C-alpha positions as CSV (number, residue, x, y, z in Angstrom):
1,X,-13.2,4.6,-11.7
2,X,-12.1,1.5,-13.6
3,X,-12.2,1.5,-17.5
4,X,-15.3,-0.1,-18.8
5,X,-13.3,-2.6,-20.8
6,X,-11.9,-4.0,-17.5
7,X,-15.5,-5.1,-16.4
8,X,-17.4,-8.0,-18.0
9,X,-20.7,-7.5,-19.7
10,X,-22.6,-8.8,-16.7
11,X,-20.8,-6.3,-14.4
12,X,-19.8,-8.9,-11.8
13,X,-16.3,-9.9,-13.0
14,X,-13.1,-8.5,-14.6
15,X,-11.8,-9.2,-18.0
16,X,-8.5,-10.8,-19.0
17,X,-7.2,-7.3,-19.9
18,X,-7.9,-6.2,-16.3
19,X,-6.2,-9.3,-14.9
20,X,-3.2,-8.6,-17.0
21,X,-3.0,-5.0,-15.7
22,X,-3.7,-5.8,-12.0
23,X,-1.6,-9.0,-11.6
24,X,1.8,-7.3,-11.1
25,X,0.2,-4.9,-8.7
26,X,-1.2,-7.5,-6.3
27,X,1.0,-10.5,-6.5
28,X,3.4,-11.5,-3.7
29,X,3.9,-10.2,-0.2
30,X,6.7,-8.4,1.5
31,X,7.5,-10.2,4.7
32,X,9.8,-8.7,7.3
33,X,13.3,-10.0,7.8
34,X,13.6,-12.6,10.6
35,X,16.4,-13.0,13.1
36,X,16.3,-16.2,15.3
37,X,12.7,-16.7,14.3
38,X,11.5,-13.2,15.4
39,X,10.5,-10.6,12.8
40,X,12.8,-7.6,12.7
41,X,10.8,-4.3,12.3
42,X,12.1,-0.8,11.9
43,X,13.1,1.1,15.1
44,X,12.5,4.8,15.4
45,X,15.3,7.1,16.8
46,X,12.7,9.1,18.8
47,X,14.4,12.4,17.9
48,X,12.2,15.5,18.3
49,X,11.9,17.9,15.5
50,X,12.0,21.7,16.0
51,X,8.6,23.4,16.2
52,X,7.7,25.1,12.9
53,X,4.3,26.7,13.7
54,X,3.6,29.6,15.9
55,X,1.2,29.3,18.8
56,X,-2.4,29.4,17.6
57,X,-4.6,32.3,18.8
58,X,-8.4,32.0,18.2
């Protein structure tokens, strides 16, 4: 739920107070690092974790 004072009287827009609150939360994008023009994404180590649960019996 959004506070009522963030919504205009007509119910279709947001107020300046809402814009002030939301602006830092939505501005900018976090692009991946590039190497030779290709994005560099995280690589997983593919290491298995020990099982923590017992075998399930219905």
